[in-house]
C-alpha positions as MATLAB code, in Angstrom:
seq = 'MSRICELTGKGRQVGNNVSHANNKTKRVFLPNLQNVTLLSEKLGRGFKFRVSTHGLRSVEHNGGLDNWLLKTKDEKLSANALKVKRELKKANKAAEAA';
ca = [
      73.669 -136.100  -32.054;
      70.187 -135.488  -32.624;
      67.702 -138.488  -31.299;
      66.526 -139.746  -34.377;
      66.960 -143.678  -35.672;
      68.838 -143.985  -38.572;
      67.088 -146.447  -40.124;
      63.291 -145.641  -39.372;
      63.647 -142.055  -38.988;
      61.805 -142.515  -35.535;
      62.445 -139.127  -33.435;
      61.036 -137.551  -30.462;
      57.477 -136.873  -29.599;
      55.841 -134.193  -27.527;
      52.969 -134.505  -24.853;
      52.091 -133.878  -21.690;
      52.611 -134.809  -18.072;
      49.105 -134.593  -16.435;
      48.962 -134.307  -12.639;
      46.338 -135.660  -10.268;
      44.898 -131.863  -10.223;
      44.670 -132.236  -14.167;
      47.714 -129.685  -14.551;
      49.497 -130.258  -17.852;
      53.101 -129.434  -18.421;
      54.872 -130.162  -21.643;
      57.145 -133.048  -21.911;
      59.052 -134.943  -24.371;
      59.188 -138.986  -25.205;
      62.730 -139.819  -26.699;
      63.018 -143.318  -28.703;
      64.948 -145.942  -26.987;
      68.338 -145.665  -29.291;
      70.875 -148.115  -29.159;
      74.396 -148.134  -30.826;
      74.779 -151.290  -32.925;
      76.724 -152.707  -35.567;
      74.885 -154.456  -38.428;
      76.233 -157.085  -40.491;
      75.587 -156.675  -44.382;
      75.624 -160.265  -45.637;
      76.275 -158.975  -49.449;
      78.831 -156.729  -48.525;
      80.738 -158.973  -46.123;
      81.094 -156.417  -43.396;
      79.237 -154.695  -40.290;
      78.175 -150.824  -40.082;
      77.287 -149.118  -37.236;
      74.209 -147.232  -36.707;
      72.225 -145.365  -34.126;
      68.955 -147.563  -34.171;
      65.978 -147.412  -32.238;
      64.828 -151.018  -30.544;
      61.677 -150.958  -32.816;
      63.926 -150.409  -35.944;
      66.205 -153.091  -34.892;
      63.242 -155.562  -34.328;
      61.997 -154.383  -37.853;
      65.247 -154.960  -39.885;
      65.542 -158.558  -38.278;
      61.897 -159.154  -39.408;
      62.752 -158.107  -42.602;
      65.448 -160.554  -42.889;
      68.588 -158.231  -42.214;
      70.013 -155.091  -43.016;
      70.578 -155.766  -46.648;
      66.502 -156.392  -47.259;
      65.706 -153.600  -45.195;
      67.719 -150.973  -47.077;
      66.544 -152.030  -50.369;
      63.033 -151.763  -49.065;
      63.055 -148.662  -47.318;
      62.365 -145.190  -48.863;
      65.296 -142.951  -48.949;
      63.489 -140.036  -47.168;
      63.566 -141.971  -43.877;
      67.278 -143.036  -43.982;
      70.126 -141.161  -42.689;
      73.037 -140.030  -44.722;
      75.198 -143.170  -43.327;
      72.281 -145.127  -44.254;
      71.925 -143.977  -47.679;
      75.561 -144.335  -48.185;
      75.563 -148.137  -47.452;
      72.364 -148.595  -49.570;
      74.234 -147.133  -52.687;
      77.072 -149.662  -52.013;
      74.533 -152.422  -51.757;
      73.092 -151.375  -55.126;
      76.146 -151.312  -56.714;
      77.622 -154.739  -55.501;
      74.068 -155.851  -56.630;
      74.856 -154.628  -60.134;
      78.431 -155.987  -60.299;
      76.990 -159.431  -59.158;
      74.251 -159.390  -62.004;
      76.698 -158.362  -64.827;
      79.290 -161.235  -63.596;
];
C-alpha cells in the first residue's frame, strides 16, 4: 500500500537530517495516514478511505465527503474515491430528473 492520501493526493516528502556537525543524510517525511470510514449523506452509506489527518480536516471544513468529492479535481483522487464520485454524480442526476 503506498503512503498517499486517497482524497488529497498528499504523499511522502524527502529532506535531510542535519546533525550538530552539519552532516546531511537523506530522510523521508511520511504523511499521517489514518484508516477512516466517511459517511456520504446523499448515498446513505459509509466508505472506507486511507486519509491524511490534514485531508480529514479539509473534508470536514468543506461540509462532508459529498461536497469534497464534487469540488476536488479527478487527478488528486484515488481510484476508490473516483468510483464514489461517479456514484454521487449519478445520484445527483437521478434526483434532478425526479
